[in-house]
N, C-alpha and C positions, 0 to 999 in steps of 0.2 A: 504494500500500500504506500503510495507516494503522496504525502500530504504537504501542502504549502502553508507555512505559518508566517506570521508577521513578527513574532518574538519568541525566543527560547529562554526559559527561566530555569536556572540550575538550582534545584532544591534537594540534590542528592546528599545523603548523610544527615538530613535534618529530620527530627521527630515532631509529632503533633505538639503544638499548633503551628510550628514555623512554616511548613509548606503553604498553608493558607495565608498566613501573615504576609509572606513574600508575594504570593499571588495577588492579594488585594492591592498591595502597593504597585506591583508591575501592571496590573489591569488599568490603572489610572493613566498609564503612558500610551495605551492603545486607543485607536479610533473605533467607534461603534462598527460592528461587523468584522473586525479583525480577529484573527485566531492566534492564541498563545499556546505553545507547547510547554508544559511544566514537567521537568524531569525530576523524578523522586525515587528514593529507595525504600521509603517507609510504606509498608504494605497497607496500612490504614489510610494512606493518602487518597486512594481511589474513592472510598466512601466519603471521606471528608470533603474532597473537592466537588464531588457530585452533589452532596447535600448543600454545600455552600453555594454552588451555582444555582440550585433550585430556590434557595431562600433569597437570592439577590436578583434573579431574573436573567443572569447570564446563562448561556447555553453550554451544558456539558456535552461534548461530542462523543467522547469515548476515551479508552485507554488501550495502549499497545505495550506489551512487555517485550523488551529486547535485552538480552544478556543481564538480567537482574535489575534493569532500570525500567521503571514505569513511566511511560510517556503519556501524560494526560493532555487532552485537547479541549480548550474552552474558548468559546466565541463571545466576544464582548457585546453586550446588548446595547441598544440605543436607549436614550433617556425614557422613551415611552414604554420600553419593555422592562426596565429595571424597577425594583422596589427597594426602598430604604431598608437596609439590614438592621433589624431591631433585635435586641436581646430578649429572650423569653423573660417576661416580667416577674414570674414567681420563683424566687430562689431560696435556698436554705444554706446555711454555713455548715462547715464540717463540725463545728461545736454543737450546733442544733441537732444534727444527725446523731452524733455520739450521745448526747443527752437523751434523745428519744430511745436509742438502743439500750442505754443503761437503765432507763426508766421502764423498760419492758413494754414500750408502746408498739403497737402493731403497724409497722411500716414495711413497704417493699422497696428494696434497693435494686435498681436496674443499672448494671455496669455495661456501658456501651463501648468499652475498649476492645481491642483485638484479643483473640483467645490466648495468645502468648502473654500479653500484658496481664490478663486476668489470672492465668495460671501461676505467675510469679508473685502474686499478692493481691488479695481482694478482701472486702468487708465480709465477714462470716455471714452466710445465708444469702448473699447477693445473687441475683439472676444475671447470667451472662448472655447478652444478645448484642453482638457487635453492630455499630451504627449501620454498616453496609447491609446487614440482614434484617434490620428493623421493619422495613416495608413489608417483607414476606412473613415475618414472625410476630408482629404486634398482637395478634390474636391469642398468643400464649400468655398475655398479661391480663390481669383482672382490671377492667375499666373502673371499678368502684374502689379499688385499693388506693391508699395514700402512697403514691409512687415518688421515690427520690431517685433521680437519674444522676449518675456520676461517670466521669471519664478521668483522664489524667489531669487536665487543666481547666475544665469547664466549658471548652469550645464544642466538642462533639456532643456533650450532654445538652448543651443549649440547642443544637440542631435537632437532637432527638426529642427534646421537650416540645419544640415547635411542631415536629412531625406528629407526635402523639396527640397533641391538642387538636390538630386538624382531623385526627381520627376519632375524636369525641371523648378523649380522656380529659377529666376535669380537675382531678386532685394530683397535680404534678408539680414537683419542685426540681429545679436545676441546682445541683449541689456544687457550690463554688468554694475554694478554687479547684478542688478535685483530689484524686488519689496522691498526687505528688506531694501534698502537704498533710495527708491523713496520718494521725498519730494514734488512732484507736487500734483495736485488735485486727490482726491480719490472718488470713487463711491462704494456704497455697494449694494448688491442685496438681497432683502427680498422676499423669495419665500415661 
């Protein structure tokens, strides 16, 4: 497949949320209708960029993997196509989540990180559904449960919260800043 792009962005070696941060900045340099190739090695970048494009109105065209590098293609939308990227308004802090867990409150923790991230350390009892699988697997979740969504930094969980609210979930909180700052109990998964 021979693709013509207007800009190539090197995000290789960067982990979430940096590929999206760099993409947002580079997108400002493009004219509407132009296509950017984002080169990344983070496996989660495909789901992250696709979800980010959906929430902003830019067009995610697809991803091609070559020699361990994911080449993502995103078309810049015109002003009439874009929507202002807003953060999900309902958030919970790590301290609030820890207090609820310690107080034996009934909450559901949804971890939207990639399986490897989850395996190396997650909140005990958390449900693992990576962001890229959420569209197909959201029915596994109870719409009536108090759902606290977490990722590494609060970015993917923000996108997940928006997606689930569009699906009719009403008691959702995006946990910020995410697992990178979690000091509570941790469980690992050895499969």
